[in-house]
C-alpha positions in Angstrom: -20.5 6.3 16.3 -22.0 8.8 13.9 -19.9 11.8 15.0 -18.0 14.0 12.6 -15.0 15.6 14.1 -12.4 18.0 12.5 -9.0 18.4 13.9 -7.3 21.7 13.0 -3.8 22.8 14.0 -0.5 24.1 12.8 2.0 21.9 10.9 3.9 19.8 13.3 1.4 20.0 16.1 0.8 16.2 16.2 -2.5 15.9 14.2 -1.2 13.0 12.0 0.3 11.3 15.1 -3.0 11.5 16.8 -4.7 9.8 13.8 -2.1 7.1 13.9 -2.8 6.5 17.6 -6.6 6.6 17.1 -6.2 4.1 14.2 -4.1 1.7 16.3 -1.0 2.1 14.0 0.9 3.5 16.9 0.5 3.2 20.7 0.5 6.2 23.0 3.6 6.7 25.1 1.3 7.5 28.1 -2.4 7.0 28.8 -4.7 4.5 27.2 -6.8 4.1 24.1 -10.0 2.0 24.0 -11.8 0.8 20.9 -15.4 -0.4 21.7 -14.5 -0.4 25.4 -11.4 -2.7 24.9 -8.0 -1.2 25.8 -5.9 -1.3 22.7 -2.7 -1.5 24.6 -3.7 -4.9 25.9 -4.0 -6.3 22.4 -1.2 -7.9 20.5 0.0 -6.4 17.2 -1.9 -9.0 15.2 -5.1 -8.4 17.2 -4.8 -4.6 16.5 -4.2 -5.3 12.8 -7.3 -7.5 12.5 -9.5 -4.9 14.3 -8.0 -2.1 12.2 -8.6 -3.9 9.0 -12.2 -4.7 9.8 -13.2 -1.4 11.5 -10.9 1.5 10.4 -10.7 3.2 7.1 -7.5 5.3 6.6 -7.1 8.1 4.1 -3.4 8.8 4.3 -1.9 12.1 3.2 0.6 10.3 1.0 -2.1 7.9 -0.5 0.1 4.7 0.0 -1.1 3.1 -3.2 0.5 0.0 -4.5 2.4 1.1 -7.7 2.2 -2.1 -9.6 -1.6 -2.6 -9.0 -4.4 -1.0 -10.9 -6.9 1.3 -9.3 -9.3 -1.6 -9.0 -6.7 -3.9 -7.4 -5.7 -1.1 -4.9 -9.3 -0.7 -3.8 -9.9 -4.5 -3.7 -6.9 -5.0 -1.4 -8.7 -4.4 2.0 -11.4 -6.8 0.8 -8.9 -9.7 0.6 -9.2 -9.8 4.4 -13.1 -9.8 4.3 -15.1 -12.8 5.1 -18.0 -14.4 3.3 -20.0 -12.4 0.8 -17.8 -9.3 0.8 -14.7 -11.4 -0.1 -16.4 -13.1 -3.0 -17.9 -9.7 -4.2 -14.7 -7.8 -3.8 -14.3 -6.8 -7.4 -17.9 -5.5 -7.7 -17.6 -3.7 -4.4 -14.3 -2.0 -5.4 -15.7 -1.1 -8.9 -18.8 0.4 -7.4 -16.8 2.5 -4.9 -14.5 3.7 -7.6 -17.6 4.7 -9.5 -18.8 6.7 -6.5 -15.6 8.7 -6.4 -15.8 9.4 -10.2 -13.3 6.9 -11.4 -15.5 4.2 -12.9 -13.7 4.6 -16.3 -10.2 4.4 -14.8 -10.4 1.0 -13.1 -7.5 -0.6 -15.0 -5.1 2.4 -14.6 -2.0 2.1 -12.4 -1.3 5.0 -10.0 1.5 6.5 -12.2 -1.0 7.0 -15.0 -3.4 8.8 -12.7 -3.3 12.5 -11.7 -2.7 13.4 -8.0 -6.4 14.0 -7.5 -7.3 10.7 -9.1 -4.8 8.9 -6.9 -6.3 10.6 -3.9 -9.8 9.4 -4.9 -8.4 5.8 -5.3 -7.1 6.1 -1.7 -10.4 7.4 -0.5 -12.3 4.5 -2.3 -9.9 2.0 -0.7 -10.6 3.5 2.8 -14.3 3.4 2.4 -14.8 0.0 0.5 -15.3 -2.0 3.7 -17.8 0.5 5.2 -15.6 1.0 8.3 -16.9 2.1 11.7 -14.2 4.7 12.0 -12.9 6.8 9.1 -9.7 8.6 9.7 -8.9 11.2 7.0 -5.6 13.0 6.9 -6.2 16.0 4.7 -8.4 14.0 2.3 -8.9 16.9 -0.2 -5.4 18.3 -0.2 -4.7 17.4 -3.9 -8.1 18.1 -5.2 -9.7 21.2 -6.8 -12.5 22.9 -4.8 -15.4 21.2 -6.6 -14.0 17.7 -6.4 -13.0 18.3 -2.8 -16.5 19.3 -1.9 -17.8 16.2 -3.7 -15.3 14.0 -1.8 -16.2 15.5 1.6 -19.9 14.8 0.7 -19.0 11.2 -0.2 -17.2 10.8 3.1 -20.2 12.1 5.0 -22.6 10.0 3.0 -20.6 6.7 3.6 -20.1 7.6 7.3 -23.9 8.1 7.6 -24.7 4.9 5.7 -22.5 2.8 8.0 -23.0 4.8 11.2 -19.2 5.4 11.2 -17.4 8.1 13.1 -15.5 10.4 10.8 -12.4 12.2 12.0 -10.8 14.6 9.5 -7.6 16.6 9.7 
């Protein structure tokens, strides 16, 4: 909790695979992974999915936005699984997070109408909207100019600090 870790390596060295294992998308072929002291390998797929949805924010290299959904709807998607107040405030939470990444005026745009950098910021907002305990970022500034990239890295650090999350960046 609270750690910021960068993983650097050559293309094809397994960095993204490691992120997928840490985020419980994949299981390791050997060894064990624990999340909060609980062995992930002993959990069923549904248990891992619930824990991942509640505790892990992914920023994928390919963004994985839903093409037929607006930026706002894409960022609201993880909040559909929230409980209580966050579920009922999902539109406001998503709108606020899009504002924090500089897209407050682009809420109703679908991904194809956004630049690559804007799509990446939507993906970042989606990953952060639930204030996850673990943020996994696979080259989160790859499609951004230097100034926007610095801003995004600052936002990642800020949100991680606010929520006490660990931040692992490729």
